[in-house]
N, C-alpha and C positions, 0 to 999 in steps of 0.2 A: 504493500500500500504506500509505503514511504518513498519507494524508488523514484528518482527523478523529480520529486517534489522539492521545491526550494522555498524556504520561509526566511525572510529577512526584512529589515525595516525599509527596504528600498522598493517594495512592491506597490506602494501607494494605496494599500487597503487599510491603513491606520495602524498605529503602533500597538494598540490594545489587541486588535484582532491578530496581528502578527505574533505577539508574545503568547497569546492563548493557543494559536495553532502550533507554535514551536513547542510549548509545554505538552500539548497533546501528542506531538511526534515523539518527544522524549519518553512519555509514559508508554506509548505503543512499543517503542524500541526496548525499553526495560522489560515489558511483558513478554516480548518475543524471546528474550533470553531464557525464560522459564520453559519455553518449548524445546530449547536445546538441552537444558539441564534442569530438571525439575528440582525446585528448592532454591533456584537463583533469586526468585522473588520471595523475600522473607515475609513481607506483608504488602497487600495492596488494598487500600480503603477508598479508592477513587470510583469513578463511573463504571459500573459493571458492564456497560455496553462496550467499553474499550477492551475488557478481557474477552468478552464474547467475540468481538471482531477478530482478535488475534487467534482465538481458538479455531475460528473458521477459515483462517488463512492456510495455504500450503505450509508444510514444515519449513522453517527458515534456514537459509544457508549462513553458517557462522561468518564466513568471509564477507558476505553481503552486510551482515549486521555491523561488522567492523567498519565497513565503508560508510554505512548510514551514520554511525557515531562520529566518524571523521567529518562527514558533510555537515552535520548539525553543529559540530564544534566550530566550524567556520561561519556559521549562520546565527550565532547567539544575538538576539535582538538588542539593539543599543538602548532601548527604553527601560531595560531591567536595571535595578540598582546593583551596585558593585558586588555586594555580598551574594546576591542571587546569581549574577553572571559568573562569578568565581566558583560558586557551588556547582552550577550546571557544567561548567568547563571541566572541573576536576572529575565529575562523574562520567562525563562523556569520554574523557581520556581512559578512565578505568574500563568502560564498556568496549572501547576500541581494542584495548589490550586483551580483554576476555574473548572477544570475537576472533581475534587473530590466534589466540591460544586454542580455542575450540576448533579452529580451522586447521590445526596441526602445525602452526608456525612455532619454531623454537624461540623461546624468550628466556633470557637468563633470569634466575630466581630473584636476584636483587632488583633487577629492572622490573620484573613482574610485581613485586611487592610495592615498589615505588609508584608504578602506574595505577595499581589498585587503590593504595592507601595514602598516597601523597607524603610518604616518608622514605628516607634512605636508611637501610639497616646495615649493621656490621656486627662482628662477633663481640661477645661480652668478655669480661676480665676474670680469668681464673683466680687471681689474687682476691677479688671481691667474693668469690665463692668460698675460698678458704676462710675468709673473715666471717662469712655467714655461718659456716660450720662451727667456728669457735663460739660465736654468739649462741648458736643452738645448743652446743655442749653445756654452756652456762645455764641456759634457760631450763634445760631438761634435768640437769644434775645427775647424780648416780654415776655408775661406772659401766665399762663394757663398750662394745662397738656402738658408734653413734647410730648406725642404721637400725640396729636391734632396739635401741632405746626410743628412737622416734617411732618405730613400728608399734612398740608396746604403748607408747603415748597415744598414738592414733586409735589403736584398738580400745584402749580405756576410755576414749572420748566419744565412742560411737553412741548414737541415739538408739535406744531400743526401737525396732521397726514399728511396734504397736503404738509407740508414743509420737512418731514422727509427725503425723498430721496435726495433732494438737499443738506441738511445738511450732510448726510453720504458722498456724493461725495466731498464736500468741505473739510472735515477732512481727507478723504482718500488721496486726492490730496496733501494737505499740508504735511501730514505725509510721503507719498511716496517720495516726493522730498527730504525731510530731511534724511530719512532712506537710500535711494539709494546712497546718498553722503557718508554715513558712512559704509554701508554694500552693496557693489555692487551686483546687481541682473541681471540675463540675460535680454537682451533687450526685449525678447518675453514674459516676465512675465506679467500676466494680472489677474484682479479680476472682476468678474461680481457680482453686488449686486442685491439682490432680497428682496423686502419687502413682508413678509409672515404673515399669521395669524394662529391661532389654533395650536400653538406649546408650549411645556413646558419650552422652554429656551428663553433667550433674544436674543442671536445671535449664529450662527453656521457656521464654516468653512468646506466646502466640498472640499478637495484637490483632483484635478482630474489628477495630473501628468503633465509633460511637462510645469511646471511653471504656471499652471492655477488653480485658485480657484473660487468657487462660495461661496459668503458669504450671508447668509440669515439673515435678521434682523426682529424680531417679532414685528409687529405693535400693537398687542393686549396688550402688556405690558406697553403702554403709555411711550415711550422712553423719558428720561429726558435729558435736556441740559447738566447737569453736568456729566451724565454717557456716553453720546455718544462719546466724544473723547477717553475715556478709552475703550469703546466697539470696536471702529474702530482700535485702536492700538492693542487691544487684538487679534482680528480676522485676522488682515491684516498686518499693518506695525508698528513696527517690530515684531509682534506676530506670530500667527500660519502660515499664508501664507509665511511670510519671512523665518521662520524656515524650512518649507517644501522645499522651493526653494533652500535655501543655502545647505541643506543636500542632496537634489537631485543632485545639481551641484557638490558638493564636495565629500561627502561620497559615493554616488552611482556612478555618472558618472566618476569621476576622480579616486576614490579609489576602486571601485568595491565592496563596502560593501552592498550587496543585501538585507541583513536583514533589512536595512533602507527603503525598498520599502513597508513594511507592518507596519500599525499603529493599534495597538490592544488596545481595551478598557480594563481597569483594569490591567494595567501593569505599570512598573516604567516610561516608556516613557510618559505616560499621566500626571503623577505628574510633571515631568520635563517641559513638554509642557505647562501645565496650569500655573505653577509657572512663567515660562518665559513670557507667554502672559499677566498675571496679572501685571507683572513688565514692560510691553512694553512702557507704557506712561512715567513711571519713567525713563526708559533708553533713550527714544527718546527726551523728553522735560524736565523732572525733575521738581523741585520746580518752581512755577511760571506758571504751566500749565494753571491755571485759567485765568490769564491775556492773555496768548497766545490764549486760546479758545475764550475769549471775543472779540478779534479782528476779528476772523473768523466769529463769529456770527454777529458782527456789520456790516461786509461786506454783510451779508445776510438780514440786516435790523431787526435783532433780538437782544433784550436786554438780557444780561447775566451778573450776578454779580459773576465774576470769583473768586474774593478774598474770598467771603463768601462760594462759592461752595467748594473751596479748604479746608477751615476750617471745613465745615460740613463733607467732605470726610475723612479728617484726624481723626476726632472724631469717625466716623463710623468704621474706620479701627480697633479700639479697641474692636469692637464687632464681629470680624471675627470668633472667635472660637465658637460662640453660635450655629451655625448650626452643627458643629461637635459634640458639647455637646449633641444636640438633637438626633443625630444618635446614640451616645453611650447610652443615656437614653433608646432609643427605642430597640436597638439590643443587648446591653451588659447588661443593667440593667433590661430590659423587663418591662419598666414603661408603665403605661396606656397612651393611645394615647392622651386623654384630658389633662393629666399632661404635656405632651411634647408640645402640642399646647399652653397651658398657659405659658410655659417657653419661647417659641419663641415670643409670643405676648409681654411678659413682657420686654425682653431684646432687641429685634429687633424693638419694637415699631410699629408692624404691626397689621392689623385687623385679625379677625378670618378666613376670606376667604383666605387671603394671607398666613397665618400660615399653613392652611390645604393644600394649594397648594404646599408649601415647603415640607410638610410631604409626599406628593405623590412621589416626587423625592427621598426622604430619605427612602421610603418603597419599591421602585422598586427593584426586585431581581438583575437586571443587574446594576443599578445605585446607590444602597444604600451606597456603600463604596466610591463612586466617589467624594463626597463632600470633602473628605480629600485631594484630589489632589490640590484643590484651597487653602485650609488653610495651609496645611503642605508644599505645593509647594512654595507658596509665602514666608512663614517663612524661609524655608531652603535656597532658592535662594537669597532672599534679604540679609540674614546674610552673605552668601558667596560673594555676590557682594560687600557688605560694608566692608568685611574683606580683601579686595584686598591690595597687597603691595602698598606703597606710589608711586612707579614709574609706576604703572599700571592704565590706565584710565578706567572709567566705560564703555566706548565704547568698548575697547578691551576685557574687562572681559565679558561683555554681549555677545560679538561676539563669545566667546568660547561656550556659551550655544546654539547659533544658529548653530554652525559648528561641534561640537564634540559629540560623542555618550556617553554622561555622564549619570550617574545614581546617586540617592541620596547618596549611601554609598561612592561613589567617592568624592562627594562634602564634606561629613563629614570628610573624611580622609585628 
């Protein structure tokens, strides 16, 4: 449908019509990627007629999609404000790269990540990993191999499966009250929680539009008490669900930025969203979250050493780059799989089975670059939050991430 059509501000049909046509073309292009790889569209809350139109088209040719993205990149209407124009340009560059990859073109891994997520990645520092192990040693105490002690700590921290659902609801309720006071949400917003099994992830937000989400939590992964507050903050309040609601209410409903009705995998919006969600507990509760969580668990009759959990969590944060290093070893350096497994086991202190499970995610054609959204997203957004002017609160700075169409290069600038 898009082939040969040209939308630009020079057609004499009026700027508003041109930009509306352009955004429609962008949405159709994004939806076509879901025909190439199901799951590429994480959520679409726009006009259902657009999805039906794409479903009724012949199967798209990925090389043609790459060309469509490139053409649109050269046709961005000049009446769009700079943030919107920059946002669309970054996403069209990501789609151009994805189309070329799906068409079989060889793209270097570092270049692939840069095209998708607007960041340039490199290897982490093993010295930093050694320091993290030393911090972890202090936080855990005791004696014997560090890997054995962290495993024992993780096992002791597991939430009894029968109690998982009520723990999720307790944290969701506590975070919702706090977040809604800082970042007002529509009265109708709601989340349905589901405990699921047989999934490769720990938790997942399915945004359904109209301020509704389904959040699935994977019971197979033995959810830990220390991780659950972060998981609920990440998926719900003030993470993915809150961001979707605020952008739907503000950018879409009030400002008519319909490009925000589509959420595409392997684009800069994913890096921004995962960085924001990984900082959700920091923004909502901040230091001392361990003591806060202890009180909620105590109300449920569960014992939780919040202070220790916080110390262990801080030490583990020093190992964040290890997974990205593993992706670089695999796809950039073309290292042997067993070498990469050994690297993950050594630094992340996991067993062989867990390391190989991580490798499955890192090896997936669709998800192989996605690990960088967490590592680089957290790094970039945390630095931006911490570099705020003295008269700007963390709450208002984080609110910009929830409300504005920002991309990594905007934050770096």
